N, C-alpha and C positions, 0 to 999 in steps of 0.2 A: 338776870339770866346770863349764863355764861355764853360766849362766843360759840363754842361747841355745841351748847344745848340748842341754840338758836339755829345752827346749821342742821342739827339732826331734825328739829321741828320743821324747818323749811324742807328739807329732803322728804320727810314723811308726807307734807302736804303736797308737795310737787312730784311725788313719787310716780304718779302716772305719766309724766313727761321726762322721767329719768332717763338719761342715756348713760351708755357704758362709760364715757368720758367723765361725766359727773360723778358716777358712782366710784370711779377709781380716785378722783380728787377727794371725794368724801372719805374713802377708805385711807388715803394718805393722811388726811386731817385727823382721823380717829387714831391712827397709829402714832402720829406725832405726839397727840394728847395722852397716849398710853391706854386709850380705850379699845384698842382692837390690836391683837397680835398679829405680826407679820405672817404667821402661818395661816391665819384666818382671812387674810386679805382676798384671795380669789373666790373662796366660798361666800364671802360677804358680797363681793361684787355681782357674782352670779345670782345670789338670792335676791338682791335689790333690783337688778335687771329683770328678772323673772316676775317679782311681784309688780313691777311697774307694767309690764305687759299684760299681766293678769288683770290688774285694775283697769287698764285701758279697754280690754275686752269686755269686762263687766260694765263699765260706763257706757261703751258703744251699744251693748245689748239693751241696757235700760233706755237709752235714748231712741233706739230704733223701736222698741215696744211702745214708748210714748207717742212717737210720731204716728205709728200705725194706728193707735187709738184715736189721735186727733183727726186723722183722715177719715176713719170710720165715723167719729162723732159728728163731724161736720159734712160728711157725705162727699168728700173730695175724690177726684179721680186721680188714679196713680198711673205711673208709665205702664205698670202690668195690665191695669184695666184698658188702656189705650191700645196695647198690643193685642189683647183679646178681641177687642172691637175691631181692629184692623184684619185679623185672621177671619173673623166671622163675615166682614165685608168682602174680603177676597173670596171666600167661599161662595157667597152669593152672586158676586160678579161672574165667577167661573160657572156657577149653575145657569145663570141667565144667558151666557155666551154658548153653553152646551145645549140649551133648549131652542136656540134659534135655528 
């Protein structure tokens, strides 16, 4: 496997954490190897960064959904649940104070 192929594979595997700096370096490497035209550089970088952000959003969404399912499955209390309980307690305390 050529060094260039390896870099492209690593870039695609690590796309979710790809920074603009890394995308620029990859573009320069591809241009050196003749795999990318200089006129395509900025579009390539922009596309790589956008894809990285898109993949990150998708993975975060999947993780959030999985965590929510586990919380439901194991009947765990969330911060939102605690906030709702606190609000109800505040209402009951205020009602109790008002009835005295």
